[in-house]
Structures are given as structure tokens and as C-alpha cells.
C-alpha positions in Angstrom: -15.3 83.6 26.9 -16.2 80.9 24.7 -18.2 77.8 25.8 -14.6 75.9 24.1 -12.3 78.0 25.7 -14.0 77.0 28.9 -14.2 73.6 28.0 -11.1 73.8 26.8 -9.4 76.0 29.8 -11.3 73.5 32.2 -9.7 70.1 30.4 -6.2 72.1 31.6 -6.8 72.6 34.7 -8.4 69.1 35.8 -4.8 67.2 34.1 -3.0 69.5 35.8 -4.4 68.6 39.1 -4.9 65.2 38.3 -1.0 64.9 37.4 -0.5 66.9 40.5 -2.7 64.7 43.2 -1.1 61.0 40.9 2.9 62.3 41.6 1.9 64.0 45.3 4.7 61.8 47.5 3.0 60.3 50.9 5.3 62.5 53.9 6.9 61.0 55.9 5.8 61.0 59.9 6.9 60.5 63.8 10.9 60.9 64.4 13.5 61.2 62.1 16.4 59.2 63.5 19.9 61.5 63.5 22.1 59.3 66.0 24.3 57.3 63.6 24.9 55.1 66.9 21.0 54.1 67.2 20.5 53.8 63.7 23.3 51.2 63.1 22.2 49.5 66.7 18.5 49.2 65.2 19.5 47.3 62.2 23.0 45.3 62.6 22.2 42.5 63.2 19.3 42.1 62.6 16.4 40.6 59.5 14.4 44.0 58.7 11.7 43.3 56.5 10.1 46.4 54.5 7.7 47.2 51.3 6.4 50.3 49.1 2.9 50.9 48.6 0.6 50.9 50.5 0.5 47.2 51.9 2.7 44.4 51.6 0.3 42.8 49.3 2.6 42.9 46.0 5.8 40.1 46.1 8.0 42.6 43.7 7.3 45.6 46.9 8.2 43.6 48.9 11.8 43.0 50.8 13.7 40.4 53.2 16.8 41.7 54.4 19.4 40.2 56.7 22.0 43.7 57.9 25.2 41.6 59.0 26.9 43.2 61.5 30.3 42.7 58.8 28.1 45.6 56.5 26.7 42.8 54.7 22.9 42.7 53.4 22.0 39.5 52.3 18.2 38.9 50.4 16.5 36.4 52.3 12.8 34.7 51.6 11.6 32.5 49.4 13.0 31.0 45.7 11.2 30.5 42.6 9.5 27.8 43.8 8.3 29.2 47.1 10.6 27.3 49.5 12.7 28.9 51.9 16.4 29.3 50.4 19.3 30.4 52.5 20.6 34.1 52.3 22.7 35.1 50.1 24.9 38.0 49.7 23.3 40.9 47.2 25.0 44.0 49.0 26.0 46.1 51.1 24.9 48.0 53.6 26.3 51.6 56.1 25.8 54.1 58.3 26.9 57.5 57.7 26.7 61.5 58.0 27.7 62.5 61.9 25.1 62.9 64.2 22.2 64.2 63.6 22.5 63.6 60.1 23.1 59.5 60.3 21.1 57.9 57.3 22.1 54.2 56.1 22.9 53.3 52.6 22.3 50.5 50.0 24.6 49.2 47.4 23.4 46.1 45.7 26.1 45.3 42.9 26.4 48.0 40.7 23.0 49.1 41.4 23.0 52.4 43.9 23.9 54.0 46.7 20.6 54.3 47.9 20.8 56.6 50.9 18.2 56.9 53.5 16.9 58.5 56.4 14.7 56.3 58.6 12.1 57.8 60.7 10.6 56.3 63.3 6.9 56.2 64.7 6.2 55.3 67.9 8.2 51.5 67.1 7.9 51.4 63.1 10.4 52.7 60.9 9.7 54.7 58.0 12.8 55.0 55.4 12.3 58.3 54.0 13.8 60.3 50.7 15.9 63.7 52.2 12.7 66.4 51.3 11.0 63.8 53.8 9.2 62.0 51.2 8.3 58.4 52.1 9.9 55.1 50.1 9.4 52.2 51.8 8.1 51.4 55.6 9.3 48.5 57.8 6.9 45.9 58.7 8.9 44.7 61.3 12.1 44.1 62.5 13.5 40.5 63.1 16.6 39.3 64.2 19.1 37.3 62.0 17.6 34.8 59.6 19.6 31.9 59.4 19.8 29.1 57.0 17.8 27.0 59.3 14.3 28.9 58.8 12.1 27.1 57.5 9.2 29.7 57.2 10.5 34.2 56.1 9.9 36.2 59.7 8.6 38.7 57.5 5.4 36.2 56.9 5.3 36.7 53.5 
């Protein structure tokens, strides 16, 4: 093989390997919460603090959402001026699928539906897709946030 072909072959292999690594998804861990009632009980009337990525330092990749018993989702968090704003309804949530195939589905206006499995990793939780890829990490699940709160219970 000529040196030119060797360099080209090496470049192609390197590009394919880099592309595979960059596009690799992190797999969810833990145990799937597959019971409909258990998943409803986990989220119902709770504030879910979740984020995408390695940590919750990026404010554009984290969220705080109240999951109301009536199926509404309220965004809860600081407004543009970093002061707390009252929770406002931004969408809906529902648990669907008969046990052992329970999933949570979100709709935000015309966006969605977004459907996730939820995994329990020893008291911590993850939103996962159908292929068991990690979509988001649940930092914490807190009691419902109210208008009276002056700080975000998610601590961000």
C-alpha cells in the first residue's frame, strides 16, 4: 500500500471512530419503574428538578417542573431578572402504558409528545428513551413549589 493510501485510510478510520464516539449515547442504569401506579406516585404533586448533560451548571439544560395531580406541568424557577416568578402552566404530563410498560409522556403546547421511561438508580432517577439511552438526570424530586417560595427548591 502506498504511503498516500495509508494516510487516507488512517484518516477515514480516525474520522469514523471520532464520529462514533461523539454520537455515542450514555446508557441508563438502574431499574426501570415499570408499574403505572408506582410511576404516578413518584411524580404526582411533586417538583421534578432535572438536567441534560454531565451536570446542572448550564441553565439552558436544566428545568424545574411541578407535576400537578390534574395533569398540568408548571414551570417553576427564576425569571429573566433572576427573581422567583410564580409557577405557570406550560404543558401536561401523564403516565401511560399498562404495567410493566409504564412511561411518562409530556406535551408542551404544540411541542411533543415526549415519552420517557423512568429508571431508579438507588433513589436517584433518570429519564430514558425506548433504547435505554439517558435523556436527562433527575437531580431531585421535591414537594410542590408554591407562589410563596423565594428560592428555587432545586438549588439552581
